[in-house]
Structures are given as C-alpha cells and as structure tokens.
N, C-alpha and C positions, 0 to 999 in steps of 0.2 A: 580409195580405200575398197576393200571387201566385200563384197555383200554381206556375210556374217560381223563383222566388224561394223558394219551401216546398219543391221538391227541390231546386235548388240547395245549399240549406241542409242537407239530410241526404245530400248527394254531396256536400261541402265538407267533414264531419264523418268522412266512409267514405273517403279517398282508396286506400287501403290494400286495399280490401274492391269486392270485385264484388257488386252489388247486383241483384237478379231485378225484374224488371217489375212481378213479380206481387208480391214484396215492402215492393216502393214502392207501387204501388198499396194494401193493405192498412194500410199505415203512413200516406198521406194520406188514406186514404176516395176514392179512387178508382177511375177504371176502365183497365184498360192499356193501352188506346186511347189517353187523358189522360194518362198517365205518357210514352209512345211521343212523341204527338204536343208537348206541352212538353219532351222531350230533343232533338227536332228544331229547336225552337226558343234553345233555349239553345246547340246547337252554329251553328248560323244567326247567331248575337251572337259567337262566338266561344271560345265556352268550349271545352277540349279534352277530351268525352268519350266514353270509349271503349267501344264495345258489342260485346258477342262471343254469338253467339248460340246460347242455352240456358242461359249461364252470369250475365247480366246487365250493368249499369251501371257504369260508371268514371271517376270527377272523376282525369283525370292530374293536375292539377296544382292542391292550392291555392289558394283565390283569396278575394281579398278584397270581404265582403260586408258590406251593415249588416241586420242581423236586430234584432224588438222583443224579441226573449230579453236581445241581448245591451245592450240601452239601459235595459230595463230593471234588470239586474242592477248594472248601472255608473254611472246618472245619481243620487242622494244627492237628488233632491228631487219630490214626486209630480208625477208626467207623466201623459197619456194619449199611447199610441202609435200613427202612421201610415204604417207603411213600404210605396210602390210600387218595383214597375222601372221603368214609363213615365208621366210624368203631364206632360199643357201644363206647369204649373207648380207647384211647393210651393205659393208664395200666393194660386193661384189657388182650390187645395183649402183652405188659410186660411181664404178669405173663406169660405165656406160652414158654418163650423164655427160653431152661434151659442152653445152652452156653452163658455164657456171660463173658469168659474169652478176647473178645474183647469188647467194650461200644457198645452198639445198640440204634438208633435213630429213636424210633419212631413219625412219623408227620402224620397230617391228616386234612383234606379240611374239614372237619364236625365231629362233636362227636353226636351220640341219645342220650347215655347215660353216659354223661361228669359228675364226680363226682369231688367235693371238700372235703377240713376236713371235721370233723366228719361227713363226708356221706351226706354232702351235694349237691345238685346235682350244675354242672355248667353250663352255658346256653352256648351255642356253635355251631351256627348256621355256616353255608357253606359259606365259600369265605371272610369272615371278620376275623379270628382270627385265630391266633396261636395255636395250640392244640398239642402240642408235649409229648413226656417219653423220658428220658435218664435211662436207666437201664445198670447195670453195678458190677464187681463184686470187692469190696475195696478192696485194701489190705493195711489196715491200721487198727489202734485199734480200740477197741470198743467204746474211747470216742475221736475220731473224728469225728465217726459215727454218735454219736448226734449233730454234727453242721452241719450237712448234708443243712438240711432247711437254717439254716443261710445263709449258703454259696451261695444256691441256690438264696438267695433272693438278694446276695448281684450283682450275675454273671447278674439276669434280671435287676437289677437297673442296673448296668453298661453299658450290652445291650443300654437298652433304649439309653441311652444318647449318646452312640457313632451314632448308626442305628438312631434319630429322634430328638438330638439338645436337647431335653428336660429332665428334672430332678425329675422324679417318687421318691416317699419317703415309707418306709417300717413299714408296721403294725405290729407289733407281734403278731404271727410268722412266718404269711406265707404268707401275703397279700401285692399287691404292688399297692400305690395310688398317681394318680395323681388328682389336683385340689382338695383332699380332699374325692373324688371319685373312689371305687375299679378299679382296670384298669387289676389287674391278681392275678391269686390265683395260689398257687405251695402246693404241694400233696407229700409228703414222705410216702414210704412203706417200710421193709425191712424184708425180707425171711430169715428165721435162718434155720439152717442141725439142728433138734434134735439129729443126733448120736456126730457131733463135738462142735455143741453150737457156731461156727462160723456162721456169716453173709454169706449168699448165694450169694442174690444180694440184691443190692436196688435200687431202681424206683422214679425218678424222675416225677412227672406229674407238665406241665407247658401250662396252659390257657391265652394267653393274648387277650384281645379286641383290635387288633387293627384298622378296620376302622367300619365306622358308618353303622349301623341294628338296625331294629327294634329291642325293647327289651321289654320283661312283665312289668307289668306295674308297680308290687313291684317289680322291678329293677332301672325303671327311675329316683329315687331317692339315689339311691346307689351305680351303677355302671357307667361308662363311656368308651372311646375310646382314641387311642390317635390321642386329635385332632389337632388340627392346628401343625402339627410338624415343625420342623424348617428345616428340611431334608429331601426329597424325600426319600419313604423306599420301601423295598418291606418286605415280609413273611419271605422268603429264607433269607435276609440279618439279619434279627432278629434270626435263628433261630440255624442259622451259628455261630453267633456272643454270640447267650446265650451260646451257647457248648463249644466254642473255651474259654470264661472268667470263666464256671466253671471249666475246668480241668485244666486251668490252676490255679485257684486259690487254687485246690485239689496239686498243685506241690507247691505249698507257705507253707513253714514252720511254718511263725511269725504268730502263729494265735491270738497272741491277739492285732498285728496289722489289720488283719481283721473283729476283737471284735468290735475294734475302728472306723471300716471303716462304719458295723453296724450300731451303734449306729451315727455316725453321718448320719448315711440315716434316722432313725426312726423317724414314723412320730406320736408316741406317747409321750414318753420321757419328762419329766416335764408337762406333761398333765392329766387331772382327765380323769380316766378310771371306765369303769361298768366290773365288775369282774362276769361272768357266771358260773358254775359248772355244766354240764352234763351230770356225773353219777345222781347226783337230782336232775335232771328235770330243773335245769333252765338254761334260753337258752333268748337270744336274738330275738330271728326266733318267739318264741310262747310268746314274750310280757312277761315273767316273769320277776320276779327284780330281779338284781343281788345285788354285794355289791360294792359300791362305793367305790375309791382307785387313788393313785395317784402312776403312773410309775416312776421310781426313778433312776435305773439303769438298764442294761443287765450285766448278771456275765460272765467268761470266760467261762465256760458251755454254754451260751443262755439263761439262764433263764431269766427270769423277776422278778426285785425285784420292788415291792409295797409296797406301806404305808396306810394302812388301814383308811380312814375315816369317818367310820360307826360303826357301831355294837358292837358286844360285843370282838371284836378282836383293835377296835382303837386307832388307834397311833401306831400298831405295825406294825414290817416291817416283810417281808418274801421273797421267793426266788418262784418264779410258775415255771412249767414246763409246756410243750404245754398238754399234755399226753387230759384229760376230758377237759380240761378248756378254754374259747370264753372267749375275751373280745372286748369292745367298748370304743370308746372313748368321753368323757361324757361332754358336755358343759352345764355348769350351766346353 
C-alpha cells in the first residue's frame, strides 16, 4: 500500500485526535518530510486534513478507504491482496502476476486507463468508485470457465443487495444497471498456456460507481452511482462481499440454479433490443444501426436467445454469445 494510503488509514482511525508529524513518522517508519509531502498530496486530492503548527494533523471527516487489513479480516477465502492509490488499470496489474495458485485481489482508489468490454474506456475517478480485479487459476473445466462472467454478475448483484439494500439488474452479458442506468461494468479475460491448452489464469475486472462524482457529459444519461442506499456502506464492505459471493458461487454445483437466478435478475429478457456486431463496425457508440430483436431467454451456457424482428432473418431465433457482439435495450 502506498505511503499516502497508509497515512490516510492512520488518520482515518484517529479523527478525534491530532497526530504530530514526528509521531506519524515514527509509526510509519518515514521521515517527517515524507509525512509532510504525503499530507500535501492528500489535501490536493480533496481530503480535509487540518494542520496546526506544533500540534499535528487531523482528518476532519472519516473517509471511505479500502485497506488490506479490512479485506483480510472479512474475506472468507485464502487470497493475496494488493491495494493501490492510483494505477493505470487493475487488470493490467493482474496480468503481471504469475503465481495464481492462491487468488489475488487487486484494488485501486483510482484508475487512469480503466477499460471495459470491447476495449471501451471505463471512467474511474478517485475516491468514489470500487475498481478491483480478481485473478485466480481455475481448477474446473472449460465449460464452467465460459460462465465466469455470468457468475461474476450474480456475485456483484448479490453483494450490492446485501450491502446497500438496493436491487440492481443485469444487462447481458456483463453490465449491472440501477434505475435504467449503468452502475457497474465487468470485464473477463482468460490467459491460456500454449503448451497445454489449459487456462492458466482468469481475470475478472469489476468497476462499480459507488458515490456521486462529476461525470463526463457523454455519461450523464447512461451511467449512475449507488444513489439513496437503504443502508450505509463502504467500498471495503462491497469489495469483500463481492469476493465472498463470487468464490461461494464457484463452489456451487448447481449451474442450472445459478442460470435461473441470472435470468431472474435480467434487465432485458422479454424486451426489444438492438444487436450490434462490432466485427463489421456496427456499434452503438458510433451511432451505427444494429438489428432489432427480442431477448427471449438465457441458455445453460450463458448465451442470449433472441428472435430477430427485422431484416432478412426476421422471425428467426438464434443464440448469441458475447464474442464481438454488443446489445442495447431498445424502447419503441
């Protein structure tokens, strides 16, 4: 954990007390100058830290930070933890980890190059979102690996319900929605061995918009945050609960039951959608035309069963997989 985050954690635990620069330096094994520089950087990031000459520093308002200690205490499964203030992308960090015999959890307070599915950027401002990657080596078949994104979406929905009391929905295959706006994106990667053909590790990147933050204009009508939660929560609570739910789901043997749960949480089943094939350049981001269809079902492999409502394949049924396909809910 960085000097800033370590210092912030100490101040966060002592909001009623002024801590001298020397006391902080002794506790953290730093010089007083290093403490002063870290305090200045935290203040520049927007943390309200009061400084009194000859007395010390005090964080005026307890803040929400994710710490290794909290994760270790509340995650029920053996894991290794990496917590950062700022990274380019938690998935990029995860790619550098070779030994995944024990799962690794990477969490960042801010991402500068967060990416979603199909290479789209994921807006990741400081102090307001949960940006994490779970990376592990699977000990199950390729068939089950194909459902990892499905399982992760269920885990995120369960966790948000437990922690906030709200009831988000899933837009196939990997987006979590709340009140018809995107709340969370999930990106899954698999790295395979050329020698054995087996999957060496799976990366699950999860980005949740937790608290209100200024958004780019293009996101104002499509993205949201956890607004008006029924319970107070922290990002640490949410991170730990997502990990616990995800690995609990992996231990479940009843895939059919999990698919039923996924369908019950669907944002699109029974609705008309637009299907975009990004291989041919069709994309909602480019305002290019897709094909109108109706979302009929989710099959046991997590594929989306659709009925085409226009074009040369009108009235035909097809099961589509995530691949290079993107969909949008379509309201006539």
